Structure formats: C-alpha cells, structure tokens
MMTF fields as JSON, N, C-alpha, C and O atoms, coordinates in Angstrom:
{
  "mmtfVersion": "1.0.0",
  "mmtfProducer": "UNKNOWN",
  "numBonds": 379,
  "numAtoms": 380,
  "numGroups": 95,
  "numChains": 1,
  "numModels": 1,
  "chainsPerModel": [1],
  "groupsPerChain": [95],
  "chainIdList": ["A"],
  "bondAtomList": [4, 2, 8, 6, 12, 10, 16, 14, 20, 18, 24, 22, 28, 26, 32, 30, 36, 34, 40, 38, 44, 42, 48, 46, 52, 50, 56, 54, 60, 58, 64, 62, 68, 66, 72, 70, 76, 74, 80, 78, 84, 82, 88, 86, 92, 90, 96, 94, 100, 98, 104, 102, 108, 106, 112, 110, 116, 114, 120, 118, 124, 122, 128, 126, 132, 130, 136, 134, 140, 138, 144, 142, 148, 146, 152, 150, 156, 154, 160, 158, 164, 162, 168, 166, 172, 170, 176, 174, 180, 178, 184, 182, 188, 186, 192, 190, 196, 194, 200, 198, 204, 202, 208, 206, 212, 210, 216, 214, 220, 218, 224, 222, 228, 226, 232, 230, 236, 234, 240, 238, 244, 242, 248, 246, 252, 250, 256, 254, 260, 258, 264, 262, 268, 266, 272, 270, 276, 274, 280, 278, 284, 282, 288, 286, 292, 290, 296, 294, 300, 298, 304, 302, 308, 306, 312, 310, 316, 314, 320, 318, 324, 322, 328, 326, 332, 330, 336, 334, 340, 338, 344, 342, 348, 346, 352, 350, 356, 354, 360, 358, 364, 362, 368, 366, 372, 370, 376, 374],
  "bondOrderList": [1, 1, 1, 1, 1, 1, 1, 1, 1, 1, 1, 1, 1, 1, 1, 1, 1, 1, 1, 1, 1, 1, 1, 1, 1, 1, 1, 1, 1, 1, 1, 1, 1, 1, 1, 1, 1, 1, 1, 1, 1, 1, 1, 1, 1, 1, 1, 1, 1, 1, 1, 1, 1, 1, 1, 1, 1, 1, 1, 1, 1, 1, 1, 1, 1, 1, 1, 1, 1, 1, 1, 1, 1, 1, 1, 1, 1, 1, 1, 1, 1, 1, 1, 1, 1, 1, 1, 1, 1, 1, 1, 1, 1, 1],
  "groupList": [{"groupName": "MET", "atomNameList": ["N", "CA", "C", "O"], "elementList": ["N", "C", "C", "O"], "formalChargeList": [0, 0, 0, 0], "bondAtomList": [1, 0, 2, 1, 3, 2], "bondOrderList": [1, 1, 2], "singleLetterCode": "M", "chemCompType": "L-PEPTIDE LINKING"}, {"groupName": "SER", "atomNameList": ["N", "CA", "C", "O"], "elementList": ["N", "C", "C", "O"], "formalChargeList": [0, 0, 0, 0], "bondAtomList": [1, 0, 2, 1, 3, 2], "bondOrderList": [1, 1, 2], "singleLetterCode": "S", "chemCompType": "L-PEPTIDE LINKING"}, {"groupName": "ASN", "atomNameList": ["N", "CA", "C", "O"], "elementList": ["N", "C", "C", "O"], "formalChargeList": [0, 0, 0, 0], "bondAtomList": [1, 0, 2, 1, 3, 2], "bondOrderList": [1, 1, 2], "singleLetterCode": "N", "chemCompType": "L-PEPTIDE LINKING"}, {"groupName": "GLN", "atomNameList": ["N", "CA", "C", "O"], "elementList": ["N", "C", "C", "O"], "formalChargeList": [0, 0, 0, 0], "bondAtomList": [1, 0, 2, 1, 3, 2], "bondOrderList": [1, 1, 2], "singleLetterCode": "Q", "chemCompType": "L-PEPTIDE LINKING"}, {"groupName": "THR", "atomNameList": ["N", "CA", "C", "O"], "elementList": ["N", "C", "C", "O"], "formalChargeList": [0, 0, 0, 0], "bondAtomList": [1, 0, 2, 1, 3, 2], "bondOrderList": [1, 1, 2], "singleLetterCode": "T", "chemCompType": "L-PEPTIDE LINKING"}, {"groupName": "ARG", "atomNameList": ["N", "CA", "C", "O"], "elementList": ["N", "C", "C", "O"], "formalChargeList": [0, 0, 0, 0], "bondAtomList": [1, 0, 2, 1, 3, 2], "bondOrderList": [1, 1, 2], "singleLetterCode": "R", "chemCompType": "L-PEPTIDE LINKING"}, {"groupName": "GLY", "atomNameList": ["N", "CA", "C", "O"], "elementList": ["N", "C", "C", "O"], "formalChargeList": [0, 0, 0, 0], "bondAtomList": [1, 0, 2, 1, 3, 2], "bondOrderList": [1, 1, 2], "singleLetterCode": "G", "chemCompType": "PEPTIDE LINKING"}, {"groupName": "LYS", "atomNameList": ["N", "CA", "C", "O"], "elementList": ["N", "C", "C", "O"], "formalChargeList": [0, 0, 0, 0], "bondAtomList": [1, 0, 2, 1, 3, 2], "bondOrderList": [1, 1, 2], "singleLetterCode": "K", "chemCompType": "L-PEPTIDE LINKING"}, {"groupName": "GLU", "atomNameList": ["N", "CA", "C", "O"], "elementList": ["N", "C", "C", "O"], "formalChargeList": [0, 0, 0, 0], "bondAtomList": [1, 0, 2, 1, 3, 2], "bondOrderList": [1, 1, 2], "singleLetterCode": "E", "chemCompType": "L-PEPTIDE LINKING"}, {"groupName": "LEU", "atomNameList": ["N", "CA", "C", "O"], "elementList": ["N", "C", "C", "O"], "formalChargeList": [0, 0, 0, 0], "bondAtomList": [1, 0, 2, 1, 3, 2], "bondOrderList": [1, 1, 2], "singleLetterCode": "L", "chemCompType": "L-PEPTIDE LINKING"}, {"groupName": "ALA", "atomNameList": ["N", "CA", "C", "O"], "elementList": ["N", "C", "C", "O"], "formalChargeList": [0, 0, 0, 0], "bondAtomList": [1, 0, 2, 1, 3, 2], "bondOrderList": [1, 1, 2], "singleLetterCode": "A", "chemCompType": "L-PEPTIDE LINKING"}, {"groupName": "VAL", "atomNameList": ["N", "CA", "C", "O"], "elementList": ["N", "C", "C", "O"], "formalChargeList": [0, 0, 0, 0], "bondAtomList": [1, 0, 2, 1, 3, 2], "bondOrderList": [1, 1, 2], "singleLetterCode": "V", "chemCompType": "L-PEPTIDE LINKING"}, {"groupName": "PHE", "atomNameList": ["N", "CA", "C", "O"], "elementList": ["N", "C", "C", "O"], "formalChargeList": [0, 0, 0, 0], "bondAtomList": [1, 0, 2, 1, 3, 2], "bondOrderList": [1, 1, 2], "singleLetterCode": "F", "chemCompType": "L-PEPTIDE LINKING"}, {"groupName": "PRO", "atomNameList": ["N", "CA", "C", "O"], "elementList": ["N", "C", "C", "O"], "formalChargeList": [0, 0, 0, 0], "bondAtomList": [1, 0, 2, 1, 3, 2], "bondOrderList": [1, 1, 2], "singleLetterCode": "P", "chemCompType": "L-PEPTIDE LINKING"}, {"groupName": "ASP", "atomNameList": ["N", "CA", "C", "O"], "elementList": ["N", "C", "C", "O"], "formalChargeList": [0, 0, 0, 0], "bondAtomList": [1, 0, 2, 1, 3, 2], "bondOrderList": [1, 1, 2], "singleLetterCode": "D", "chemCompType": "L-PEPTIDE LINKING"}, {"groupName": "TRP", "atomNameList": ["N", "CA", "C", "O"], "elementList": ["N", "C", "C", "O"], "formalChargeList": [0, 0, 0, 0], "bondAtomList": [1, 0, 2, 1, 3, 2], "bondOrderList": [1, 1, 2], "singleLetterCode": "W", "chemCompType": "L-PEPTIDE LINKING"}, {"groupName": "ILE", "atomNameList": ["N", "CA", "C", "O"], "elementList": ["N", "C", "C", "O"], "formalChargeList": [0, 0, 0, 0], "bondAtomList": [1, 0, 2, 1, 3, 2], "bondOrderList": [1, 1, 2], "singleLetterCode": "I", "chemCompType": "L-PEPTIDE LINKING"}, {"groupName": "TYR", "atomNameList": ["N", "CA", "C", "O"], "elementList": ["N", "C", "C", "O"], "formalChargeList": [0, 0, 0, 0], "bondAtomList": [1, 0, 2, 1, 3, 2], "bondOrderList": [1, 1, 2], "singleLetterCode": "Y", "chemCompType": "L-PEPTIDE LINKING"}, {"groupName": "CYS", "atomNameList": ["N", "CA", "C", "O"], "elementList": ["N", "C", "C", "O"], "formalChargeList": [0, 0, 0, 0], "bondAtomList": [1, 0, 2, 1, 3, 2], "bondOrderList": [1, 1, 2], "singleLetterCode": "C", "chemCompType": "L-PEPTIDE LINKING"}],
  "groupTypeList": [0, 1, 2, 3, 4, 5, 6, 4, 7, 2, 8, 4, 8, 9, 10, 4, 5, 8, 3, 10, 5, 11, 12, 5, 8, 9, 8, 5, 1, 9, 13, 11, 14, 14, 9, 0, 6, 15, 9, 16, 5, 4, 9, 13, 9, 10, 2, 5, 2, 3, 9, 12, 1, 11, 9, 7, 10, 16, 17, 8, 10, 6, 12, 8, 16, 6, 13, 10, 1, 3, 4, 13, 5, 13, 17, 8, 16, 6, 5, 14, 10, 12, 3, 10, 18, 13, 3, 5, 11, 4, 10, 5, 7, 10, 6],
  "groupIdList": [1, 2, 3, 4, 5, 6, 7, 8, 9, 10, 11, 12, 13, 14, 15, 16, 17, 18, 19, 20, 21, 22, 23, 24, 25, 26, 27, 28, 29, 30, 31, 32, 33, 34, 35, 36, 37, 38, 39, 40, 41, 42, 43, 44, 45, 46, 47, 48, 49, 50, 51, 52, 53, 54, 55, 56, 57, 58, 59, 60, 61, 62, 63, 64, 65, 66, 67, 68, 69, 70, 71, 72, 73, 74, 75, 76, 77, 78, 79, 80, 81, 82, 83, 84, 85, 86, 87, 88, 89, 90, 91, 92, 93, 94, 95],
  "secStructList": [7, 7, 2, 2, 2, 2, 2, 2, 2, 2, 2, 2, 2, 2, 2, 2, 2, 2, 2, 2, 2, 2, 2, 2, 2, 2, 2, 2, 2, 7, 1, 5, 1, 7, 2, 2, 2, 2, 2, 2, 2, 2, 1, 6, 6, 7, 7, 2, 2, 2, 2, 2, 2, 2, 2, 2, 2, 2, 2, 2, 6, 6, 3, 3, 3, 3, 3, 1, 7, 1, 1, 7, 3, 3, 3, 3, 3, 6, 6, 3, 3, 3, 3, 3, 7, 7, 3, 3, 3, 3, 3, 3, 7, 7, 7],
  "xCoordList": [23.853, 22.816, 21.519, 21.43, 20.328, 19.148, 18.464, 18.849, 17.201, 16.378, 16.216, 16.468, 15.848, 15.366, 16.524, 16.4, 17.479, 18.948, 18.912, 18.825, 18.972, 19.733, 18.509, 18.892, 17.491, 16.058, 16.514, 16.595, 16.74, 17.069, 18.248, 18.225, 19.26, 20.456, 20.224, 20.716, 19.455, 19.196, 18.204, 18.232, 17.321, 16.548, 17.329, 17.268, 17.997, 18.932, 19.969, 20.076, 20.785, 21.253, 20.279, 20.75, 18.976, 18.428, 18.266, 18.734, 17.502, 17.32, 18.577, 18.333, 20.132, 20.808, 21.15, 21.759, 21.034, 20.868, 20.158, 20.588, 18.928, 17.755, 18.183, 18.098, 18.675, 18.913, 20.085, 20.21, 20.976, 22.197, 21.173, 21.398, 20.437, 19.903, 19.021, 19.09, 18.33, 17.539, 18.752, 18.733, 19.956, 20.679, 21.144, 20.537, 21.809, 22.084, 20.74, 20.974, 19.69, 18.576, 18.237, 17.901, 18.388, 18.222, 19.467, 19.259, 20.665, 21.594, 21.547, 21.794, 21.16, 21.008, 19.715, 19.597, 18.711, 17.592, 17.7, 16.798, 18.774, 19.028, 19.028, 19.625, 18.387, 17.725, 16.354, 15.71, 15.888, 14.755, 13.664, 14.027, 12.884, 12.075, 10.921, 10.375, 10.581, 9.77, 10.329, 10.018, 11.038, 11.639, 10.477, 10.539, 9.641, 8.613, 7.878, 7.719, 7.524, 6.932, 7.64, 7.221, 8.726, 9.939, 9.882, 10.004, 9.711, 10.299, 8.794, 8.792, 7.976, 6.446, 6.616, 6.785, 6.658, 6.88, 8.148, 8.112, 9.152, 10.436, 10.171, 10.729, 9.145, 9.14, 7.39, 6.686, 7.129, 5.505, 4.807, 3.598, 5.788, 5.18, 5.687, 5.513, 6.158, 6.786, 5.559, 4.598, 5.426, 4.284, 4.768, 5.925, 4.303, 4.618, 5.98, 6.865, 5.809, 7.241, 8.457, 9.583, 8.291, 9.515, 9.876, 11.076, 8.973, 9.335, 10.108, 11.144, 9.556, 10.216, 11.212, 11.892, 11.504, 13.119, 14.253, 15.461, 13.626, 14.431, 14.731, 15.839, 13.687, 13.652, 14.744, 15.651, 14.715, 15.62, 17.229, 18.211, 17.264, 18.702, 19.006, 20.114, 18.065, 18.672, 19.198, 20.377, 18.391, 18.904, 20.487, 21.308, 20.729, 21.953, 22.867, 23.921, 22.715, 23.407, 24.051, 24.703, 23.863, 24.371, 24.134, 24.874, 22.879, 22.26, 21.957, 21.554, 22.198, 21.891, 20.443, 19.862, 19.774, 17.788, 17.666, 18.118, 17.006, 16.24, 14.626, 14.073, 13.998, 12.682, 12.599, 13.284, 11.715, 11.122, 10.123, 10.186, 9.193, 8.23, 7.595, 7.853, 6.748, 6.6, 5.141, 4.622, 4.467, 3.239, 2.808, 2.719, 2.616, 2.199, 1.34, 0.605, 1.607, 1.04, 0.848, 1.771, -0.613, -0.872, -0.033, 0.43, 0.082, 0.637, -0.169, -1.095, 0.003, -0.945, -0.11, 0.403, 0.039, 0.792, -0.256, -0.468, -0.789, -1.816, -2.861, -3.39, -3.4, -4.428, -4.086, -4.893, -2.803, -2.082, -2.319, -2.225, -2.638, -2.508, -1.787, -1.806, -1.308, -0.721, -0.216, -0.091, -0.053, 0.663, 2.161, 2.465, 2.896, 4.03, 4.526, 3.75, 5.74, 6.13, 7.219, 8.242, 7.107, 8.286, 9.604, 9.967, 10.157, 11.779, 12.496, 12.071, 13.478, 14.435, 15.843, 16.479, 16.204, 17.483, 18.14, 17.652, 19.326, 20.287, 21.636, 22.414, 21.916, 23.312, 23.613, 22.895, 24.688, 25.188, 26.418, 27.27, 26.513, 27.778, 29.031, 28.881, 30.182, 31.157, 31.678, 31.203, 32.617, 33.22, 32.276, 32.784],
  "yCoordList": [20.243, 19.178, 19.515, 19.993, 19.286, 19.656, 18.839, 17.67, 19.29, 18.458, 17.02, 16.004, 17.065, 15.807, 14.678, 13.456, 15.304, 14.494, 13.992, 12.772, 14.831, 14.44, 13.53, 12.511, 13.571, 12.682, 11.331, 10.329, 11.241, 9.938, 9.244, 8.06, 10.087, 9.554, 9.054, 7.941, 9.645, 9.061, 8.035, 7.071, 8.146, 6.921, 5.838, 4.827, 5.93, 4.598, 4.172, 2.965, 5.188, 4.811, 4.177, 3.347, 4.547, 3.777, 2.586, 1.682, 2.21, 0.927, -0.179, -1.324, 0.364, -0.312, -0.404, -1.462, 0.19, -0.092, -0.884, -1.607, -1.066, -1.789, -3.254, -4.208, -3.329, -4.727, -5.304, -6.518, -4.386, -5.093, -5.449, -6.534, -4.773, -5.107, -6.437, -7.349, -6.633, -7.691, -8.855, -9.793, -8.648, -10.02, -10.116, -11.07, -9.656, -9.767, -10.607, -11.51, -10.293, -10.913, -12.461, -13.497, -12.342, -13.784, -14.64, -15.725, -14.251, -14.916, -15.726, -16.875, -14.601, -14.907, -16.087, -16.878, -16.052, -16.736, -18.327, -19.153, -18.559, -19.656, -21.058, -21.183, -21.935, -21.939, -21.318, -21.08, -21.044, -20.249, -21.484, -21.757, -21.914, -22.619, -22.243, -23.091, -21.059, -20.26, -18.692, -17.858, -18.334, -17.247, -15.953, -14.961, -16.181, -15.144, -15.108, -13.978, -15.965, -15.914, -15.244, -14.414, -15.747, -14.948, -13.372, -12.522, -12.975, -11.594, -10.77, -9.586, -11.323, -10.513, -10.633, -9.48, -11.421, -11.096, -10.196, -9.643, -10.261, -9.286, -8.112, -7.279, -7.575, -6.23, -6.254, -6.36, -6.16, -6.218, -4.733, -4.671, -3.551, -2.563, -2.49, -1.477, -3.363, -3.505, -3.536, -4.007, -2.974, -3.319, -4.361, -4.67, -4.988, -5.991, -5.87, -6.698, -4.661, -4.367, -4.192, -4.452, -3.863, -3.622, -4.965, -5.233, -5.913, -7.561, -8.141, -8.79, -7.874, -8.189, -8.16, -9.058, -6.559, -6.218, -6.595, -6.718, -6.729, -7.543, -8.842, -9.336, -9.543, -11.015, -11.123, -11.935, -10.291, -10.221, -9.769, -10.067, -9.065, -8.528, -9.862, -10.376, -10.444, -11.763, -12.755, -13.076, -13.383, -14.076, -13.379, -14.199, -12.321, -11.802, -11.564, -10.993, -11.832, -11.518, -13.041, -13.019, -14.26, -15.372, -16.359, -17.223, -15.96, -17.235, -18.556, -18.611, -19.759, -21.06, -20.941, -20.84, -20.94, -21.055, -22.316, -22.384, -23.193, -24.203, -24.255, -23.39, -25.326, -25.354, -26.052, -27.015, -25.45, -26.199, -27.188, -28.216, -27.028, -27.787, -27.407, -26.295, -28.25, -28.263, -27.795, -27.511, -27.664, -27.249, -25.699, -25.342, -25.045, -23.425, -23.475, -24.395, -22.288, -21.87, -20.458, -19.723, -19.865, -18.677, -17.605, -17.901, -16.392, -15.392, -14.04, -13.865, -13.192, -12.2, -11.073, -11.246, -9.932, -8.634, -7.397, -6.729, -7.196, -5.789, -6.386, -7.246, -6.072, -6.423, -7.186, -7.574, -7.359, -8.476, -9.618, -9.932, -10.576, -12.137, -12.998, -12.744, -13.867, -14.476, -16.229, -16.434, -17.041, -18.04, -18.656, -18.409, -19.396, -19.445, -20.752, -21.291, -21.559, -22.457, -21.989, -21.555, -22.031, -21.938, -22.253, -23.331, -21.491, -21.481, -21.714, -21.035, -22.463, -22.849, -22.052, -22.01, -21.498, -20.773, -21.381, -21.393, -21.851, -22.612, -22.065, -22.419, -21.151, -20.635, -19.35, -19.014, -18.858, -17.589, -18.15, -18.622, -18.105, -18.81, -17.893, -16.673, -18.437, -17.837, -17.131, -17.405, -16.224, -15.499, -14.424, -13.668],
  "zCoordList": [71.647, 71.302, 71.812, 72.943, 70.98, 71.292, 72.095, 72.149, 72.97, 73.713, 73.186, 73.832, 72.169, 71.634, 71.354, 71.435, 71.064, 70.763, 72.168, 72.309, 73.344, 74.633, 74.981, 75.555, 74.853, 75.184, 74.436, 75.147, 73.427, 72.832, 73.583, 73.916, 73.811, 74.334, 75.466, 75.653, 76.542, 77.976, 77.85, 78.616, 76.949, 76.512, 76.243, 76.942, 75.383, 74.959, 76.271, 76.488, 77.208, 78.121, 79.242, 80.02, 79.327, 80.357, 79.919, 80.61, 78.545, 78.14, 78.391, 78.772, 78.096, 78.259, 79.768, 79.917, 80.854, 82.073, 82.47, 83.369, 82.031, 82.255, 81.857, 82.631, 80.498, 80.079, 80.806, 80.963, 81.267, 81.925, 83.591, 84.126, 84.065, 85.194, 84.788, 85.612, 83.808, 83.491, 83.481, 84.277, 82.336, 82.428, 83.875, 84.362, 84.633, 86.045, 86.829, 87.631, 86.573, 87.549, 86.664, 87.239, 85.399, 84.877, 85.278, 85.82, 85.062, 85.212, 87.148, 87.514, 87.875, 89.338, 89.371, 90.307, 88.097, 88.532, 87.708, 87.841, 86.968, 86.204, 87.053, 88.122, 86.516, 85.357, 85.271, 86.292, 84.021, 84.088, 83.206, 82.062, 83.53, 82.607, 81.688, 80.981, 81.703, 80.896, 80.651, 81.501, 79.659, 79.72, 79.712, 80.439, 78.913, 78.364, 79.864, 80.326, 80.476, 81.827, 82.937, 83.744, 82.813, 83.872, 83.39, 84.273, 82.113, 81.712, 82.147, 82.485, 82.098, 82.244, 83.691, 84.087, 84.664, 85.932, 86.711, 87.81, 85.817, 86.005, 85.761, 86.476, 84.571, 83.957, 83.868, 82.864, 84.812, 85.135, 84.389, 84.163, 84.048, 83.64, 82.052, 81.374, 81.684, 80.215, 79.619, 80.227, 78.201, 77.166, 76.278, 76.564, 75.336, 74.534, 73.536, 73.319, 73.08, 72.432, 73.32, 72.896, 74.245, 75.296, 75.618, 75.659, 75.867, 76.276, 75.167, 75.315, 74.077, 72.976, 72.546, 72.05, 72.772, 72.505, 73.643, 73.44, 74.755, 76.074, 75.615, 75.828, 74.899, 74.692, 73.64, 73.82, 72.46, 71.572, 71.996, 71.316, 73.137, 73.526, 74.246, 74.092, 75.026, 75.73, 74.901, 75.054, 73.898, 72.828, 72.149, 71.737, 72.094, 71.215, 72.465, 72.185, 73.581, 74.479, 75.038, 76.082, 74.363, 74.267, 75.464, 75.934, 75.807, 76.808, 76.117, 74.955, 76.991, 76.209, 76.191, 77.272, 75.09, 75.408, 74.381, 73.238, 75.033, 74.009, 74.356, 75.035, 73.825, 74.177, 75.607, 75.951, 76.32, 77.431, 77.232, 77.906, 76.389, 75.967, 74.687, 74.227, 74.023, 72.443, 72.614, 71.534, 73.528, 73.598, 74.123, 75.298, 73.153, 73.246, 74.641, 74.999, 75.317, 76.457, 76.438, 76.089, 76.886, 76.809, 77.735, 78.837, 77.153, 77.598, 77.841, 77.049, 78.671, 78.486, 79.111, 80.217, 78.441, 78.45, 78.465, 77.453, 79.506, 79.415, 78.952, 79.656, 77.667, 76.93, 75.707, 74.862, 75.704, 74.759, 74.899, 76.086, 74.14, 74.411, 72.967, 71.763, 73.608, 72.335, 73.087, 74.295, 72.227, 72.723, 71.978, 70.811, 72.81, 72.732, 73.141, 73.931, 72.819, 73.495, 74.372, 73.842, 75.705, 76.64, 76.284, 75.815, 76.47, 76.497, 77.655, 78.59, 77.946, 78.976, 78.85, 77.797, 79.916, 79.696, 81.071, 82.201, 80.643, 81.813, 81.939, 82.824, 80.994, 81.412, 80.299, 79.357, 80.656, 79.76, 79.275, 80.028, 78.065, 77.386, 77.643, 77.698, 77.791, 78.081, 76.975, 75.873, 77.061, 76.242, 75.411, 74.583]
}
C-alpha cells in the first residue's frame, strides 16, 4: 500500500470517527433548534466544505429534521458568510 493510499484510508477512518462523535453529541443535545448554528459551535475549526459534508451525513443518518423558522438567518464560517433558514432536529429515527 502506498503512502498516498494509506493517507487516504487514514483520513477516511478519521472522518468516519469524527462523524460518529458528532452524531453522538447531536443525540445528547436533542432537540436542537438551529442545526447549522449547532454544527458551527460544535466544530469550530471546520471549514465550510467540512461543515456541509457533516450536515449531509446528518441528513443521511436518519435524524428527524424540519424547519425551525421560515426566516433566514446569517451564518459565518471563517471568512465565508451565507444565509439559511434554521433547521430543527428532534430525534434520530429508529432502525
């Protein structure tokens, strides 16, 4: 196995462990009224791409997510700024 392949495998394992940790923290924090705000506070060193990757994983993991507000609010991740409507997470679906 090349160093490059080994590095990619280690990065994947780290990302999987980090996602599992975020899922556990999210479950302990439920209900969460502003998922993106919660992610920004929970992963303060993450960049925009990393946060959106974790957000996608949370949606795919089967958490119950719905709108918390119809009014967009501003978010800042480092130098990136954007607006989005807050999402509320109430539970993780069984099964």
